[in-house]
Structure formats: structure tokens, C-alpha cells
C-alpha positions in Angstrom: 117.7 111.4 106.7 117.5 113.5 103.5 116.9 110.4 101.4 113.9 109.4 103.6 112.4 112.8 103.4 112.7 112.9 99.6 110.1 110.1 99.4 107.3 111.9 101.3 104.2 113.0 99.5 101.7 115.6 100.7 98.2 116.7 99.7 97.6 120.4 100.2 94.5 122.5 99.5 94.6 126.3 99.6 97.9 126.2 101.3 96.7 123.8 104.1 98.3 120.4 104.6 95.6 117.8 104.4 97.6 114.6 104.3 100.9 112.9 104.0 102.6 109.6 103.5 106.2 108.4 103.0 108.1 105.5 101.6 111.2 104.2 103.2 113.0 102.0 100.6 114.8 99.0 102.1 116.2 96.9 99.3 113.2 95.4 97.4 110.9 96.2 100.4 109.3 99.5 101.1 107.9 100.7 104.4 104.9 103.0 104.2 105.5 105.7 106.8 103.5 108.3 108.5 100.2 108.1 106.7 98.1 110.8 108.1 95.0 112.8 107.0 93.8 115.9 108.8 90.6 115.4 110.8 88.7 118.0 108.8 89.7 116.2 105.5 88.7 112.7 106.5 85.9 111.0 104.5 87.3 112.3 101.2 89.3 109.2 100.4 92.6 111.1 100.7 94.2 108.2 102.6 93.4 105.9 99.7 94.9 108.4 97.2 98.1 108.7 99.4 98.4 104.9 99.6 97.9 104.6 95.8 100.7 107.1 95.3 102.9 105.3 97.8 102.4 102.0 95.9 103.2 103.7 92.6 106.4 105.2 94.2 107.4 101.8 95.6 106.9 100.2 92.1 109.0 103.0 90.4 111.8 102.4 93.0 111.9 98.7 92.0 110.3 97.4 95.2 108.3 94.2 95.1 106.8 94.3 98.6 105.2 97.0 100.7 104.9 97.0 104.5 103.1 99.1 107.0 102.7 99.4 110.7 99.4 100.7 112.0 97.1 101.0 115.0 94.3 102.7 113.2 94.4 102.2 109.4 94.2 98.4 109.2 90.7 98.3 107.8 91.4 100.8 105.0 94.7 99.1 104.1 92.9 95.7 104.0 90.5 97.2 101.4 93.6 98.2 99.4 95.1 94.7 99.3 97.2 94.6 102.4 97.1 91.6 104.8 98.1 91.3 108.4 101.3 89.3 108.9 103.6 88.6 111.8 106.8 90.6 112.4 108.9 87.5 111.9 107.6 87.3 108.3 109.1 90.7 107.5 112.6 90.6 106.0 115.4 91.7 108.3 116.3 94.7 106.1 112.8 96.0 106.4 112.7 95.4 110.2 115.9 97.4 110.5 114.0 100.5 109.1 113.5 103.5 111.4 109.7 102.9 111.5 110.1 99.4 112.9 112.5 100.9 115.6 110.0 103.4 116.9 108.8 102.3 120.4 105.3 103.6 119.6 105.1 101.1 116.7 106.2 98.1 118.8 102.5 96.9 119.3 101.3 98.0 115.9 99.8 95.6 113.4 102.1 94.7 110.5 100.6 94.7 107.1 102.0 93.5 103.8 101.1 93.9 100.1 102.9 92.8 96.9 103.7 95.8 94.7 
């Protein structure tokens, strides 16, 4: 668990948490996890900044592919180069990640982007 938590990024302003995102490295694949922006901070492109940082982190970790599960951020991720794919297109090592195992994500759209 500690390794997963070490790859989380946050945006703070005046001590308040405004957004977060995490990377779960799975071989050459990376799962974008827990992208969230506080309601009062939406519209400031913080989600885009967090995804850009996640992409950079995945690249620095040697990943070639980035995957995400979402029920709400598909449009924004599409603007950032992600495409919807089917779950059977996701490598087994990535599907074994904790994010893919969460029951709340079982109906989420799967998105992919080359790093």
C-alpha cells in the first residue's frame, strides 16, 4: 500500500486540498487513480493539470500506456488523448490492479492513452 500512496499528487491552495490523482504502476502500464477536484475549484483546469502530472509521472516510471476508469471524466480525458477501449483490451497485469477490482468501478468506462 505504501508504494501506491507514494505516487499520489495533490494540489493545495492556502492549506486546502483542491485536487488529487494517483498512478498505480503495473509493469509498463499505469492506472490513473482517484482523480478528483473539489467542487469549489472546478472550472480552473486543475483536472487537466493533474492528468498532465500523472502522464509525466508514468513516463518517468517507464510506462508506455496509461489506463483510467471513469463514470464522469470521460469527456475531459478524451480531450487529453484518451480513447475508450473494452476491458478485454487491457493487459492482465493492469486488470489485476486494485482500481479494477473495486466494485464501484465495475461499470466504469475504460480509457487508454499511450504515454
